[in-house]
PDB file with one MODEL, atoms N, CA, C and O in Angstrom:
MODEL        1
ATOM      1  N   MET A   1      79.594 103.507  93.751  1.00  0.00           N
ATOM      2  CA  MET A   1      80.976 103.952  93.758  1.00  0.00           C
ATOM      3  C   MET A   1      80.987 105.471  93.690  1.00  0.00           C
ATOM      4  O   MET A   1      80.278 106.075  92.885  1.00  0.00           O
ATOM      5  N   ASP A   2      81.796 106.078  94.540  1.00  0.00           N
ATOM      6  CA  ASP A   2      81.888 107.537  94.571  1.00  0.00           C
ATOM      7  C   ASP A   2      82.821 108.053  93.469  1.00  0.00           C
ATOM      8  O   ASP A   2      83.463 107.277  92.761  1.00  0.00           O
ATOM      9  N   VAL A   3      82.874 109.360  93.348  1.00  0.00           N
ATOM     10  CA  VAL A   3      83.681 110.006  92.309  1.00  0.00           C
ATOM     11  C   VAL A   3      85.153 109.628  92.449  1.00  0.00           C
ATOM     12  O   VAL A   3      85.815 109.337  91.452  1.00  0.00           O
ATOM     13  N   GLU A   4      85.668 109.631  93.672  1.00  0.00           N
ATOM     14  CA  GLU A   4      87.077 109.296  93.897  1.00  0.00           C
ATOM     15  C   GLU A   4      87.369 107.853  93.492  1.00  0.00           C
ATOM     16  O   GLU A   4      88.417 107.569  92.914  1.00  0.00           O
ATOM     17  N   GLY A   5      86.451 106.950  93.793  1.00  0.00           N
ATOM     18  CA  GLY A   5      86.624 105.548  93.406  1.00  0.00           C
ATOM     19  C   GLY A   5      86.650 105.380  91.894  1.00  0.00           C
ATOM     20  O   GLY A   5      87.461 104.621  91.364  1.00  0.00           O
ATOM     21  N   ARG A   6      85.775 106.079  91.207  1.00  0.00           N
ATOM     22  CA  ARG A   6      85.760 106.016  89.736  1.00  0.00           C
ATOM     23  C   ARG A   6      87.035 106.623  89.153  1.00  0.00           C
ATOM     24  O   ARG A   6      87.571 106.125  88.163  1.00  0.00           O
ATOM     25  N   ARG A   7      87.519 107.709  89.778  1.00  0.00           N
ATOM     26  CA  ARG A   7      88.760 108.329  89.315  1.00  0.00           C
ATOM     27  C   ARG A   7      89.931 107.365  89.453  1.00  0.00           C
ATOM     28  O   ARG A   7      90.753 107.231  88.547  1.00  0.00           O
ATOM     29  N   LEU A   8      89.993 106.693  90.607  1.00  0.00           N
ATOM     30  CA  LEU A   8      91.077 105.750  90.847  1.00  0.00           C
ATOM     31  C   LEU A   8      91.008 104.578  89.870  1.00  0.00           C
ATOM     32  O   LEU A   8      92.032 104.168  89.324  1.00  0.00           O
ATOM     33  N   ALA A   9      89.821 104.039  89.648  1.00  0.00           N
ATOM     34  CA  ALA A   9      89.661 102.924  88.708  1.00  0.00           C
ATOM     35  C   ALA A   9      90.089 103.340  87.302  1.00  0.00           C
ATOM     36  O   ALA A   9      90.753 102.576  86.603  1.00  0.00           O
ATOM     37  N   ALA A  10      89.710 104.549  86.887  1.00  0.00           N
ATOM     38  CA  ALA A  10      90.104 105.034  85.559  1.00  0.00           C
ATOM     39  C   ALA A  10      91.620 105.218  85.467  1.00  0.00           C
ATOM     40  O   ALA A  10      92.217 104.930  84.430  1.00  0.00           O
ATOM     41  N   ALA A  11      92.238 105.692  86.536  1.00  0.00           N
ATOM     42  CA  ALA A  11      93.686 105.877  86.549  1.00  0.00           C
ATOM     43  C   ALA A  11      94.412 104.532  86.487  1.00  0.00           C
ATOM     44  O   ALA A  11      95.428 104.405  85.803  1.00  0.00           O
ATOM     45  N   ILE A  12      93.896 103.534  87.196  1.00  0.00           N
ATOM     46  CA  ILE A  12      94.492 102.187  87.144  1.00  0.00           C
ATOM     47  C   ILE A  12      94.378 101.643  85.725  1.00  0.00           C
ATOM     48  O   ILE A  12      95.339 101.084  85.196  1.00  0.00           O
ATOM     49  N   ARG A  13      93.222 101.800  85.110  1.00  0.00           N
ATOM     50  CA  ARG A  13      93.021 101.331  83.740  1.00  0.00           C
ATOM     51  C   ARG A  13      94.030 101.986  82.803  1.00  0.00           C
ATOM     52  O   ARG A  13      94.599 101.323  81.936  1.00  0.00           O
ATOM     53  N   ARG A  14      94.251 103.284  82.979  1.00  0.00           N
ATOM     54  CA  ARG A  14      95.196 104.016  82.136  1.00  0.00           C
ATOM     55  C   ARG A  14      96.616 103.467  82.293  1.00  0.00           C
ATOM     56  O   ARG A  14      97.327 103.291  81.303  1.00  0.00           O
ATOM     57  N   VAL A  15      97.028 103.197  83.528  1.00  0.00           N
ATOM     58  CA  VAL A  15      98.370 102.642  83.763  1.00  0.00           C
ATOM     59  C   VAL A  15      98.486 101.255  83.126  1.00  0.00           C
ATOM     60  O   VAL A  15      99.511 100.927  82.529  1.00  0.00           O
ATOM     61  N   LEU A  16      97.443 100.451  83.255  1.00  0.00           N
ATOM     62  CA  LEU A  16      97.475  99.123  82.641  1.00  0.00           C
ATOM     63  C   LEU A  16      97.653  99.227  81.133  1.00  0.00           C
ATOM     64  O   LEU A  16      98.438  98.482  80.547  1.00  0.00           O
ATOM     65  N   ASN A  17      96.934 100.140  80.508  1.00  0.00           N
ATOM     66  CA  ASN A  17      97.003 100.286  79.052  1.00  0.00           C
ATOM     67  C   ASN A  17      98.287 100.953  78.575  1.00  0.00           C
ATOM     68  O   ASN A  17      98.820 100.590  77.527  1.00  0.00           O
ATOM     69  N   GLU A  18      98.782 101.913  79.328  1.00  0.00           N
ATOM     70  CA  GLU A  18      99.944 102.676  78.865  1.00  0.00           C
ATOM     71  C   GLU A  18     101.282 102.123  79.334  1.00  0.00           C
ATOM     72  O   GLU A  18     102.276 102.225  78.616  1.00  0.00           O
ATOM     73  N   ASP A  19     101.321 101.538  80.527  1.00  0.00           N
ATOM     74  CA  ASP A  19     102.598 101.116  81.097  1.00  0.00           C
ATOM     75  C   ASP A  19     102.780  99.599  81.144  1.00  0.00           C
ATOM     76  O   ASP A  19     103.874  99.094  80.889  1.00  0.00           O
ATOM     77  N   TRP A  20     101.719  98.880  81.466  1.00  0.00           N
ATOM     78  CA  TRP A  20     101.831  97.434  81.631  1.00  0.00           C
ATOM     79  C   TRP A  20     101.688  96.736  80.283  1.00  0.00           C
ATOM     80  O   TRP A  20     102.668  96.188  79.779  1.00  0.00           O
ATOM     81  N   ALA A  21     100.523  96.738  79.696  1.00  0.00           N
ATOM     82  CA  ALA A  21     100.212  96.262  78.343  1.00  0.00           C
ATOM     83  C   ALA A  21     101.029  95.066  77.867  1.00  0.00           C
ATOM     84  O   ALA A  21     101.782  95.190  76.900  1.00  0.00           O
ATOM     85  N   PRO A  22     100.901  93.902  78.522  1.00  0.00           N
ATOM     86  CA  PRO A  22     101.706  92.750  78.109  1.00  0.00           C
ATOM     87  C   PRO A  22     101.388  92.257  76.694  1.00  0.00           C
ATOM     88  O   PRO A  22     102.218  91.589  76.078  1.00  0.00           O
ATOM     89  N   LEU A  23     100.214  92.572  76.180  1.00  0.00           N
ATOM     90  CA  LEU A  23      99.848  92.137  74.832  1.00  0.00           C
ATOM     91  C   LEU A  23     100.234  93.149  73.763  1.00  0.00           C
ATOM     92  O   LEU A  23     100.010  92.917  72.575  1.00  0.00           O
ATOM     93  N   GLY A  24     100.807  94.260  74.178  1.00  0.00           N
ATOM     94  CA  GLY A  24     101.234  95.274  73.222  1.00  0.00           C
ATOM     95  C   GLY A  24     100.208  96.363  73.017  1.00  0.00           C
ATOM     96  O   GLY A  24      99.182  96.402  73.695  1.00  0.00           O
ATOM     97  N   ALA A  25     100.489  97.240  72.087  1.00  0.00           N
ATOM     98  CA  ALA A  25      99.643  98.404  71.828  1.00  0.00           C
ATOM     99  C   ALA A  25      98.557  98.070  70.810  1.00  0.00           C
ATOM    100  O   ALA A  25      98.577  97.022  70.165  1.00  0.00           O
ATOM    101  N   GLY A  26      97.619  98.989  70.692  1.00  0.00           N
ATOM    102  CA  GLY A  26      96.594  98.860  69.666  1.00  0.00           C
ATOM    103  C   GLY A  26      95.405  98.000  70.053  1.00  0.00           C
ATOM    104  O   GLY A  26      94.619  97.612  69.188  1.00  0.00           O
ATOM    105  N   LEU A  27      95.258  97.694  71.335  1.00  0.00           N
ATOM    106  CA  LEU A  27      94.142  96.868  71.789  1.00  0.00           C
ATOM    107  C   LEU A  27      93.007  97.764  72.281  1.00  0.00           C
ATOM    108  O   LEU A  27      93.222  98.946  72.549  1.00  0.00           O
ATOM    109  N   PRO A  28      91.803  97.210  72.399  1.00  0.00           N
ATOM    110  CA  PRO A  28      90.697  98.004  72.941  1.00  0.00           C
ATOM    111  C   PRO A  28      91.022  98.503  74.348  1.00  0.00           C
ATOM    112  O   PRO A  28      91.755  97.851  75.091  1.00  0.00           O
ATOM    113  N   GLU A  29      90.468  99.673  74.710  1.00  0.00           N
ATOM    114  CA  GLU A  29      90.730 100.263  76.029  1.00  0.00           C
ATOM    115  C   GLU A  29      90.345  99.350  77.177  1.00  0.00           C
ATOM    116  O   GLU A  29      90.931  99.433  78.256  1.00  0.00           O
ATOM    117  N   ASP A  30      89.373  98.485  76.962  1.00  0.00           N
ATOM    118  CA  ASP A  30      88.888  97.627  78.048  1.00  0.00           C
ATOM    119  C   ASP A  30      89.592  96.269  78.106  1.00  0.00           C
ATOM    120  O   ASP A  30      89.148  95.384  78.837  1.00  0.00           O
ATOM    121  N   GLU A  31      90.662  96.092  77.363  1.00  0.00           N
ATOM    122  CA  GLU A  31      91.352  94.802  77.276  1.00  0.00           C
ATOM    123  C   GLU A  31      91.785  94.265  78.637  1.00  0.00           C
ATOM    124  O   GLU A  31      91.728  93.057  78.866  1.00  0.00           O
ATOM    125  N   TYR A  32      92.213  95.131  79.534  1.00  0.00           N
ATOM    126  CA  TYR A  32      92.744  94.698  80.818  1.00  0.00           C
ATOM    127  C   TYR A  32      91.796  94.996  81.987  1.00  0.00           C
ATOM    128  O   TYR A  32      92.217  94.998  83.143  1.00  0.00           O
ATOM    129  N   ASP A  33      90.535  95.245  81.687  1.00  0.00           N
ATOM    130  CA  ASP A  33      89.573  95.610  82.732  1.00  0.00           C
ATOM    131  C   ASP A  33      89.390  94.539  83.803  1.00  0.00           C
ATOM    132  O   ASP A  33      89.007  94.866  84.927  1.00  0.00           O
ATOM    133  N   ASP A  34      89.649  93.285  83.492  1.00  0.00           N
ATOM    134  CA  ASP A  34      89.544  92.223  84.507  1.00  0.00           C
ATOM    135  C   ASP A  34      90.540  92.427  85.650  1.00  0.00           C
ATOM    136  O   ASP A  34      90.376  91.844  86.722  1.00  0.00           O
ATOM    137  N   TYR A  35      91.558  93.238  85.433  1.00  0.00           N
ATOM    138  CA  TYR A  35      92.589  93.469  86.442  1.00  0.00           C
ATOM    139  C   TYR A  35      92.354  94.737  87.261  1.00  0.00           C
ATOM    140  O   TYR A  35      92.986  94.929  88.300  1.00  0.00           O
ATOM    141  N   VAL A  36      91.452  95.600  86.801  1.00  0.00           N
ATOM    142  CA  VAL A  36      91.246  96.887  87.472  1.00  0.00           C
ATOM    143  C   VAL A  36      90.794  96.697  88.910  1.00  0.00           C
ATOM    144  O   VAL A  36      91.396  97.275  89.816  1.00  0.00           O
ATOM    145  N   TRP A  37      89.753  95.905  89.151  1.00  0.00           N
ATOM    146  CA  TRP A  37      89.198  95.815  90.511  1.00  0.00           C
ATOM    147  C   TRP A  37      90.090  95.036  91.471  1.00  0.00           C
ATOM    148  O   TRP A  37      90.215  95.445  92.626  1.00  0.00           O
ATOM    149  N   PRO A  38      90.715  93.940  91.061  1.00  0.00           N
ATOM    150  CA  PRO A  38      91.688  93.323  91.985  1.00  0.00           C
ATOM    151  C   PRO A  38      92.821  94.288  92.337  1.00  0.00           C
ATOM    152  O   PRO A  38      93.249  94.355  93.489  1.00  0.00           O
ATOM    153  N   LEU A  39      93.303  95.032  91.343  1.00  0.00           N
ATOM    154  CA  LEU A  39      94.361  96.003  91.603  1.00  0.00           C
ATOM    155  C   LEU A  39      93.852  97.172  92.433  1.00  0.00           C
ATOM    156  O   LEU A  39      94.590  97.701  93.265  1.00  0.00           O
ATOM    157  N   TYR A  40      92.627  97.578  92.229  1.00  0.00           N
ATOM    158  CA  TYR A  40      92.029  98.661  93.003  1.00  0.00           C
ATOM    159  C   TYR A  40      92.150  98.351  94.497  1.00  0.00           C
ATOM    160  O   TYR A  40      92.613  99.183  95.278  1.00  0.00           O
ATOM    161  N   ARG A  41      91.731  97.153  94.881  1.00  0.00           N
ATOM    162  CA  ARG A  41      91.790  96.764  96.296  1.00  0.00           C
ATOM    163  C   ARG A  41      93.232  96.766  96.809  1.00  0.00           C
ATOM    164  O   ARG A  41      93.498  97.220  97.922  1.00  0.00           O
ATOM    165  N   LEU A  42      94.147  96.266  96.006  1.00  0.00           N
ATOM    166  CA  LEU A  42      95.554  96.227  96.414  1.00  0.00           C
ATOM    167  C   LEU A  42      96.164  97.627  96.504  1.00  0.00           C
ATOM    168  O   LEU A  42      96.957  97.901  97.405  1.00  0.00           O
ATOM    169  N   VAL A  43      95.803  98.499  95.588  1.00  0.00           N
ATOM    170  CA  VAL A  43      96.311  99.878  95.602  1.00  0.00           C
ATOM    171  C   VAL A  43      95.816 100.604  96.846  1.00  0.00           C
ATOM    172  O   VAL A  43      96.599 101.252  97.541  1.00  0.00           O
ATOM    173  N   VAL A  44      94.525 100.499  97.127  1.00  0.00           N
ATOM    174  CA  VAL A  44      93.973 101.164  98.306  1.00  0.00           C
ATOM    175  C   VAL A  44      94.621 100.620  99.579  1.00  0.00           C
ATOM    176  O   VAL A  44      94.832 101.363 100.537  1.00  0.00           O
ATOM    177  N   ALA A  45      94.936  99.324  99.588  1.00  0.00           N
ATOM    178  CA  ALA A  45      95.582  98.698 100.747  1.00  0.00           C
ATOM    179  C   ALA A  45      97.091  98.974 100.782  1.00  0.00           C
ATOM    180  O   ALA A  45      97.765  98.579 101.734  1.00  0.00           O
ATOM    181  N   GLN A  46      97.627  99.647  99.756  1.00  0.00           N
ATOM    182  CA  GLN A  46      99.053  99.947  99.668  1.00  0.00           C
ATOM    183  C   GLN A  46      99.901  98.673  99.670  1.00  0.00           C
ATOM    184  O   GLN A  46     100.993  98.653 100.238  1.00  0.00           O
ATOM    185  N   ASP A  47      99.402  97.620  99.039  1.00  0.00           N
ATOM    186  CA  ASP A  47     100.069  96.324  98.991  1.00  0.00           C
ATOM    187  C   ASP A  47     100.912  96.225  97.721  1.00  0.00           C
ATOM    188  O   ASP A  47     100.487  95.647  96.721  1.00  0.00           O
ATOM    189  N   ARG A  48     102.104  96.794  97.779  1.00  0.00           N
ATOM    190  CA  ARG A  48     102.979  96.850  96.600  1.00  0.00           C
ATOM    191  C   ARG A  48     103.352  95.455  96.090  1.00  0.00           C
ATOM    192  O   ARG A  48     103.334  95.214  94.883  1.00  0.00           O
ATOM    193  N   GLU A  49     103.683  94.551  96.986  1.00  0.00           N
ATOM    194  CA  GLU A  49     104.027  93.186  96.560  1.00  0.00           C
ATOM    195  C   GLU A  49     102.819  92.489  95.942  1.00  0.00           C
ATOM    196  O   GLU A  49     102.956  91.745  94.971  1.00  0.00           O
ATOM    197  N   GLY A  50     101.643  92.730  96.504  1.00  0.00           N
ATOM    198  CA  GLY A  50     100.416  92.176  95.938  1.00  0.00           C
ATOM    199  C   GLY A  50     100.154  92.711  94.540  1.00  0.00           C
ATOM    200  O   GLY A  50      99.731  91.967  93.656  1.00  0.00           O
ATOM    201  N   VAL A  51     100.405  94.000  94.338  1.00  0.00           N
ATOM    202  CA  VAL A  51     100.245  94.609  93.013  1.00  0.00           C
ATOM    203  C   VAL A  51     101.206  93.956  92.024  1.00  0.00           C
ATOM    204  O   VAL A  51     100.807  93.579  90.922  1.00  0.00           O
ATOM    205  N   LYS A  52     102.469  93.822  92.416  1.00  0.00           N
ATOM    206  CA  LYS A  52     103.452  93.190  91.531  1.00  0.00           C
ATOM    207  C   LYS A  52     103.056  91.760  91.191  1.00  0.00           C
ATOM    208  O   LYS A  52     103.174  91.331  90.043  1.00  0.00           O
ATOM    209  N   ASP A  53     102.586  91.023  92.197  1.00  0.00           N
ATOM    210  CA  ASP A  53     102.176  89.640  91.980  1.00  0.00           C
ATOM    211  C   ASP A  53     100.992  89.572  91.021  1.00  0.00           C
ATOM    212  O   ASP A  53     100.964  88.729  90.124  1.00  0.00           O
ATOM    213  N   CYS A  54     100.017  90.454  91.208  1.00  0.00           N
ATOM    214  CA  CYS A  54      98.842  90.487  90.336  1.00  0.00           C
ATOM    215  C   CYS A  54      99.245  90.783  88.890  1.00  0.00           C
ATOM    216  O   CYS A  54      98.748  90.146  87.962  1.00  0.00           O
ATOM    217  N   LEU A  55     100.134  91.737  88.707  1.00  0.00           N
ATOM    218  CA  LEU A  55     100.603  92.072  87.362  1.00  0.00           C
ATOM    219  C   LEU A  55     101.391  90.910  86.745  1.00  0.00           C
ATOM    220  O   LEU A  55     101.226  90.599  85.565  1.00  0.00           O
ATOM    221  N   GLN A  56     102.240  90.279  87.543  1.00  0.00           N
ATOM    222  CA  GLN A  56     103.035  89.151  87.046  1.00  0.00           C
ATOM    223  C   GLN A  56     102.138  87.991  86.622  1.00  0.00           C
ATOM    224  O   GLN A  56     102.270  87.453  85.523  1.00  0.00           O
ATOM    225  N   ARG A  57     101.215  87.616  87.523  1.00  0.00           N
ATOM    226  CA  ARG A  57     100.301  86.513  87.207  1.00  0.00           C
ATOM    227  C   ARG A  57      99.409  86.858  86.013  1.00  0.00           C
ATOM    228  O   ARG A  57      99.120  86.003  85.176  1.00  0.00           O
ATOM    229  N   GLY A  58      98.980  88.113  85.946  1.00  0.00           N
ATOM    230  CA  GLY A  58      98.151  88.532  84.817  1.00  0.00           C
ATOM    231  C   GLY A  58      98.898  88.460  83.506  1.00  0.00           C
ATOM    232  O   GLY A  58      98.358  87.986  82.507  1.00  0.00           O
ATOM    233  N   GLY A  59     100.128  88.922  83.497  1.00  0.00           N
ATOM    234  CA  GLY A  59     100.936  88.841  82.290  1.00  0.00           C
ATOM    235  C   GLY A  59     101.165  87.410  81.851  1.00  0.00           C
ATOM    236  O   GLY A  59     101.113  87.102  80.660  1.00  0.00           O
ATOM    237  N   GLU A  60     101.416  86.541  82.807  1.00  0.00           N
ATOM    238  CA  GLU A  60     101.617  85.123  82.482  1.00  0.00           C
ATOM    239  C   GLU A  60     100.339  84.508  81.925  1.00  0.00           C
ATOM    240  O   GLU A  60     100.392  83.734  80.969  1.00  0.00           O
ATOM    241  N   ALA A  61      99.199  84.841  82.507  1.00  0.00           N
ATOM    242  CA  ALA A  61      97.922  84.296  82.035  1.00  0.00           C
ATOM    243  C   ALA A  61      97.613  84.799  80.622  1.00  0.00           C
ATOM    244  O   ALA A  61      97.153  84.028  79.779  1.00  0.00           O
ATOM    245  N   LEU A  62      97.859  86.067  80.363  1.00  0.00           N
ATOM    246  CA  LEU A  62      97.559  86.628  79.052  1.00  0.00           C
ATOM    247  C   LEU A  62      98.474  86.086  77.961  1.00  0.00           C
ATOM    248  O   LEU A  62      98.048  85.904  76.821  1.00  0.00           O
ATOM    249  N   LEU A  63      99.713  85.832  78.308  1.00  0.00           N
ATOM    250  CA  LEU A  63     100.678  85.369  77.318  1.00  0.00           C
ATOM    251  C   LEU A  63     100.844  83.853  77.315  1.00  0.00           C
ATOM    252  O   LEU A  63     101.555  83.302  76.474  1.00  0.00           O
ATOM    253  N   ALA A  64     100.180  83.178  78.263  1.00  0.00           N
ATOM    254  CA  ALA A  64     100.223  81.717  78.370  1.00  0.00           C
ATOM    255  C   ALA A  64     101.650  81.190  78.539  1.00  0.00           C
ATOM    256  O   ALA A  64     101.970  80.092  78.085  1.00  0.00           O
ATOM    257  N   CYS A  65     102.501  81.976  79.193  1.00  0.00           N
ATOM    258  CA  CYS A  65     103.853  81.528  79.504  1.00  0.00           C
ATOM    259  C   CYS A  65     104.401  82.395  80.634  1.00  0.00           C
ATOM    260  O   CYS A  65     103.909  83.496  80.880  1.00  0.00           O
ATOM    261  N   ALA A  66     105.406  81.894  81.307  1.00  0.00           N
ATOM    262  CA  ALA A  66     106.031  82.653  82.391  1.00  0.00           C
ATOM    263  C   ALA A  66     106.786  83.838  81.802  1.00  0.00           C
ATOM    264  O   ALA A  66     107.435  83.729  80.762  1.00  0.00           O
ATOM    265  N   ILE A  67     106.685  84.967  82.489  1.00  0.00           N
ATOM    266  CA  ILE A  67     107.413  86.150  82.036  1.00  0.00           C
ATOM    267  C   ILE A  67     108.207  86.727  83.201  1.00  0.00           C
ATOM    268  O   ILE A  67     107.848  86.548  84.365  1.00  0.00           O
ATOM    269  N   ILE A  68     109.261  87.400  82.879  1.00  0.00           N
ATOM    270  CA  ILE A  68     110.022  88.159  83.864  1.00  0.00           C
ATOM    271  C   ILE A  68     109.984  89.597  83.361  1.00  0.00           C
ATOM    272  O   ILE A  68     110.496  89.909  82.286  1.00  0.00           O
ATOM    273  N   ASP A  69     109.374  90.454  84.148  1.00  0.00           N
ATOM    274  CA  ASP A  69     109.191  91.825  83.716  1.00  0.00           C
ATOM    275  C   ASP A  69     109.876  92.761  84.695  1.00  0.00           C
ATOM    276  O   ASP A  69     109.402  92.953  85.815  1.00  0.00           O
ATOM    277  N   ASP A  70     110.978  93.335  84.280  1.00  0.00           N
ATOM    278  CA  ASP A  70     111.739  94.223  85.160  1.00  0.00           C
ATOM    279  C   ASP A  70     111.047  95.573  85.369  1.00  0.00           C
ATOM    280  O   ASP A  70     111.525  96.393  86.152  1.00  0.00           O
ATOM    281  N   ARG A  71     109.949  95.809  84.691  1.00  0.00           N
ATOM    282  CA  ARG A  71     109.194  97.055  84.858  1.00  0.00           C
ATOM    283  C   ARG A  71     108.188  96.975  86.002  1.00  0.00           C
ATOM    284  O   ARG A  71     107.602  97.994  86.368  1.00  0.00           O
ATOM    285  N   LEU A  72     107.974  95.802  86.571  1.00  0.00           N
ATOM    286  CA  LEU A  72     106.917  95.636  87.565  1.00  0.00           C
ATOM    287  C   LEU A  72     107.103  96.524  88.794  1.00  0.00           C
ATOM    288  O   LEU A  72     106.117  97.033  89.327  1.00  0.00           O
ATOM    289  N   ASP A  73     108.318  96.720  89.250  1.00  0.00           N
ATOM    290  CA  ASP A  73     108.553  97.607  90.404  1.00  0.00           C
ATOM    291  C   ASP A  73     108.076  99.021  90.107  1.00  0.00           C
ATOM    292  O   ASP A  73     107.382  99.638  90.915  1.00  0.00           O
ATOM    293  N   ALA A  74     108.454  99.525  88.945  1.00  0.00           N
ATOM    294  CA  ALA A  74     108.075 100.888  88.578  1.00  0.00           C
ATOM    295  C   ALA A  74     106.565 101.011  88.373  1.00  0.00           C
ATOM    296  O   ALA A  74     105.961 102.000  88.789  1.00  0.00           O
ATOM    297  N   ILE A  75     105.963 100.023  87.742  1.00  0.00           N
ATOM    298  CA  ILE A  75     104.522 100.062  87.511  1.00  0.00           C
ATOM    299  C   ILE A  75     103.773  99.954  88.839  1.00  0.00           C
ATOM    300  O   ILE A  75     102.789 100.661  89.057  1.00  0.00           O
ATOM    301  N   ALA A  76     104.235  99.078  89.721  1.00  0.00           N
ATOM    302  CA  ALA A  76     103.598  98.940  91.035  1.00  0.00           C
ATOM    303  C   ALA A  76     103.702 100.246  91.819  1.00  0.00           C
ATOM    304  O   ALA A  76     102.734 100.665  92.453  1.00  0.00           O
ATOM    305  N   ALA A  77     104.852 100.882  91.782  1.00  0.00           N
ATOM    306  CA  ALA A  77     105.025 102.162  92.474  1.00  0.00           C
ATOM    307  C   ALA A  77     104.075 103.214  91.905  1.00  0.00           C
ATOM    308  O   ALA A  77     103.478 103.989  92.652  1.00  0.00           O
ATOM    309  N   LYS A  78     103.942 103.236  90.595  1.00  0.00           N
ATOM    310  CA  LYS A  78     103.041 104.198  89.950  1.00  0.00           C
ATOM    311  C   LYS A  78     101.597 103.938  90.375  1.00  0.00           C
ATOM    312  O   LYS A  78     100.856 104.876  90.668  1.00  0.00           O
ATOM    313  N   LEU A  79     101.201 102.677  90.407  1.00  0.00           N
ATOM    314  CA  LEU A  79      99.837 102.340  90.824  1.00  0.00           C
ATOM    315  C   LEU A  79      99.599 102.722  92.283  1.00  0.00           C
ATOM    316  O   LEU A  79      98.571 103.318  92.608  1.00  0.00           O
ATOM    317  N   ILE A  80     100.530 102.388  93.152  1.00  0.00           N
ATOM    318  CA  ILE A  80     100.379 102.713  94.575  1.00  0.00           C
ATOM    319  C   ILE A  80     100.279 104.225  94.772  1.00  0.00           C
ATOM    320  O   ILE A  80      99.556 104.691  95.653  1.00  0.00           O
ATOM    321  N   SER A  81     100.992 104.981  93.967  1.00  0.00           N
ATOM    322  CA  SER A  81     100.955 106.438  94.103  1.00  0.00           C
ATOM    323  C   SER A  81      99.597 107.027  93.733  1.00  0.00           C
ATOM    324  O   SER A  81      99.327 108.187  94.044  1.00  0.00           O
ATOM    325  N   LEU A  82      98.756 106.265  93.089  1.00  0.00           N
ATOM    326  CA  LEU A  82      97.433 106.740  92.692  1.00  0.00           C
ATOM    327  C   LEU A  82      96.435 106.773  93.846  1.00  0.00           C
ATOM    328  O   LEU A  82      95.421 107.466  93.775  1.00  0.00           O
ATOM    329  N   ALA A  83      96.724 106.026  94.904  1.00  0.00           N
ATOM    330  CA  ALA A  83      95.782 105.953  96.028  1.00  0.00           C
ATOM    331  C   ALA A  83      95.560 107.338  96.607  1.00  0.00           C
ATOM    332  O   ALA A  83      96.488 108.145  96.668  1.00  0.00           O
ATOM    333  N   PRO A  84      94.336 107.619  97.033  1.00  0.00           N
ATOM    334  CA  PRO A  84      94.067 108.917  97.655  1.00  0.00           C
ATOM    335  C   PRO A  84      94.992 109.153  98.839  1.00  0.00           C
ATOM    336  O   PRO A  84      95.340 108.213  99.554  1.00  0.00           O
ATOM    337  N   ALA A  85      95.393 110.400  99.052  1.00  0.00           N
ATOM    338  CA  ALA A  85      96.350 110.751 100.091  1.00  0.00           C
ATOM    339  C   ALA A  85      95.918 110.252 101.464  1.00  0.00           C
ATOM    340  O   ALA A  85      96.749 109.788 102.245  1.00  0.00           O
ATOM    341  N   ASN A  86      94.620 110.343 101.767  1.00  0.00           N
ATOM    342  CA  ASN A  86      94.184 109.913 103.101  1.00  0.00           C
ATOM    343  C   ASN A  86      94.320 108.401 103.261  1.00  0.00           C
ATOM    344  O   ASN A  86      94.402 107.921 104.391  1.00  0.00           O
ATOM    345  N   ASP A  87      94.346 107.637 102.173  1.00  0.00           N
ATOM    346  CA  ASP A  87      94.545 106.203 102.272  1.00  0.00           C
ATOM    347  C   ASP A  87      96.017 105.846 102.431  1.00  0.00           C
ATOM    348  O   ASP A  87      96.351 104.729 102.826  1.00  0.00           O
ATOM    349  N   ARG A  88      96.905 106.810 102.120  1.00  0.00           N
ATOM    350  CA  ARG A  88      98.343 106.572 102.266  1.00  0.00           C
ATOM    351  C   ARG A  88      98.841 107.089 103.603  1.00  0.00           C
ATOM    352  O   ARG A  88     100.038 107.042 103.885  1.00  0.00           O
ATOM    353  N   GLY A  89      97.931 107.583 104.426  1.00  0.00           N
ATOM    354  CA  GLY A  89      98.339 108.092 105.733  1.00  0.00           C
ATOM    355  C   GLY A  89      98.877 109.500 105.673  1.00  0.00           C
ATOM    356  O   GLY A  89      99.441 109.979 106.657  1.00  0.00           O
ATOM    357  N   GLU A  90      98.721 110.186 104.540  1.00  0.00           N
ATOM    358  CA  GLU A  90      99.215 111.554 104.399  1.00  0.00           C
ATOM    359  C   GLU A  90      98.095 112.526 104.773  1.00  0.00           C
ATOM    360  O   GLU A  90      96.910 112.226 104.627  1.00  0.00           O
ATOM    361  N   ARG A  91      98.497 113.664 105.247  1.00  0.00           N
ATOM    362  CA  ARG A  91      97.491 114.704 105.568  1.00  0.00           C
ATOM    363  C   ARG A  91      98.014 116.044 105.130  1.00  0.00           C
ATOM    364  O   ARG A  91      97.336 117.057 105.301  1.00  0.00           O
TER     365      ARG A  91
ENDMDL
END
């Protein structure tokens, strides 16, 4: 993995811990690491709906019940914005 890939993975982890955190605060930094790589692929692919779905399913799995999270749009947008500019078609 190159430097940019590691940077993106670390940024995704940070968003999961600071913004998503369905289990609340005070957990180990690696609590949501199982979601970093699936989200990494979706972020690089700019798949906003896929990101939202992954977060929704992850929250439901962690809490063992269905959840409705009105923050998912904002969190998905934040994650998508992390993708390198050349992957977003920007120059």
